[in-house]
N, C-alpha and C positions, 0 to 999 in steps of 0.2 A: 543440830542447832548450835552446839558449842563451837564446832568447826567454822561455821559461818560467822559467828561473833568474832572468832579469832582472826579471820581473814579481814573483816571490816575494821577491826582495831589495828591490824597491821597496816592496812592501806592508809588509814588516818595518820598513824605514827610515821610511816615511810614518807609520805608527802611532806610533812613538816620537817623531819630530820633530813630528808633528801635535799630539800631546797637549801637548808643550812649547810649541809656537807658540800654541796656544789660550790660554795663560796670559800671553802677552806682548802687552799692548795697543799699538795703533799710533795710533789717533785716535778721538775720541769721536763717537758717532753722534748727530747733532742730532735732538732730538725723543724721545730715550730715555735710559735710564741705562746703556745698554750701550756697548761700544767695538768698533771693528774691531780685529782682532788680526793678528799675523804669519801666522796660519793663512790669511788671505785672500791672502797671497802664494803659498802652497803648494797649497791645495786644488784650484785649476783644473788644475794639471799632471797630476793623477791620470788625467784623460781622455787625456792624451798617452801615458801609459805602459800603462794598462790598457784603454783604449777608453772610449767615452762612458759607457755604462751601468754597467760595472764600476767605473769611476772614480767616478761619482756614488755608487755603493753604498759604496765605500771611504770617501768623505768622510762619508757619513751614519753609518757605523759608528763612525768616530773621534769625530764630534760626539756620538753617543749615549753612547759610553764616557766622554767628558769630562763629559757631563751628569750621569751617575751618580756619577763620581768626586768632582765638586765639590758634589754634593747640591743641585743647582739646582732652583728652583721652576719648574714649567712654566707660566709666564705667557705672555701674548700675544707679547711681544717675543722671548722665548726660542724660542717655537714658530716665529715668522716667520724667525728667524735660521738655522733649519735648512735653508731652501730656496735662498737665493741662490747658495751655493757649489755646490749640486748642479747647477744650471743652468749655472754657470760651467764646471764639469768637463765637462758634456755638450757645451757650445759648443766648448771647447778641444779635445776629443777627436774630435769628428765631422768628417768630410770633406764632409758634406752641406750644400749652400748653403741648404737649407730651414730650417736652425736659426735663420735670421733671422726666422722667424715668431714666436719668443718675444718679442724686444723690440718687434716690431710689435703683438702682442696687448697688451703692456704700454702702449704708446702709446695704443691705442684705449681701454683701460680707464681710464687716467689722464685722458684728455680727456673721458670719459663721466662722471667724478665732478664734482659741483657745484663743489668747490674747485679741482680739477685744471683745469677748463675756463678758470679765470681766470689760470692760469699755463701756457697752452698751449705757450709757447715752451720750457718746461723739458724735457719729454720729447722734443720735436722737435729741440732742440739736441743732446741727448746720445744718444738711442736710435736715431736713424737711422744712427749711426756703425757699430754692430755689424752692422746689416743690410747696409750697403755692404761692410764688411770680411769678411763671410761669403764673398765672392767672391775673397778674397785670403788664404785660410787657410794657404797654404804658407809664408807669411812669419811667423816666430815672434812678432815684436813686434806685428804687426797682429792675430794670433790672440790674443795676450795682452790687447790693448786691447779686442777684441771680447768676450772672456770676462768681463773685469771690468765692462764696461759692461752686459753682459747680466745679471750679478749685481746691478748697480746698478738696472737696470730692474725686476727682480723684487722686490727689497727695497723700493724706493721706492713702487711701486704697492701692495704689501701694507701698508706703513706708512700710506699715504694712506687706504686703506679701513678700516684697523683703528683709527687714531687721529684721523682728520680733521685732519691737521696744517694750520695756517692758511697763507694765501697768503704771509705775511711770511717763514715758514720756507723755503718753496721759493725765494723771491726771494733770500734770504741764501745759499742753497746754490749758486746760479748762479756765485758767485765761489770756492766751496770745491771743488766737484766736479771741475773740470779738474785742479787740482793733486793732489787725492786719487786720482783714477782713473789719472792718469799715473804716480803713485808706485806704485800697485798693478800697473800694466802692466809697469813696469820690474822690480818685485819678482818677478812671475810669470816673466818672461823669464830673469832671473838664476837663480831657483830651478830652472827646468827645465834650464838649461845646467849648473849646479853638480851637481845630483843625477844627471843623465845621465852626467856625467864620473865621478862617484863610483862609480856602478853599473858602468860600463865598466871602471874600474880594478879593482873587486872581482871582477868576472867574469874578467878577464884573469889576475889573481892566483890565483883559484880554479882556473882551468884549468891554470895552470902547476903548482900544487901537486898536482893530480890526475895530470898527466903525469909529474911526478917520482916520484910514488908508484908509478905503473904501471911506470916504468923500474926503480926499485929492486926491486920485486917480481919483475920479469923477471930481473934480475941475480941475486937470491937464489935463484930457481928454477933458473937455469942452473948456479949454483955447487953447488947440492944434487945436480944430475944428475952433474956431474963428480966430486963427492965419493963417489958410489956406484960409480964405475967402477973 
């Protein structure tokens, strides 16, 4: 019962905070007019609270709600941006080591592209990391790094095929991605710890209120019995 309460509380909190976070830009996405937002710190942790697939569904629902609220046009960039966080939530939430297949597929697809083959070191440098870290998923920070780099793999591969970004862009990203993804990993870790503590506090307070309510009802019931004697 407590687990279900926690999930419900998390969904409510995530929807509210997620919609706010989607409006706070963090850093510009090179090769597009969009930006990463604070939502990228929060979205992966849904997998940790709801499980992989429910977590991904929660992320998608919040993204769709935000899409309609902002009245956004469904262009290629917007469409692509729906997916990286889904895979990040799945990676973060699953205990299966097989999740490493996602970045591995991205590496193969990236290297198969005419432009990607010229910067072969780009996917190899970054996307073998989440494959290796899939064997250390019990460590929160490692799991956060794996999740954000999986999102990076999915997004980068999609952008390569959609826009044929030139070699110069990928070369410039070699110096940006480490700081960017480390920042996201720290943000994901902190988000998980903070929200988990908030939920535990709310649950504890909720149960105390229920307990007091039951005690008061019992006292009132007992008083009414004595009153009728």
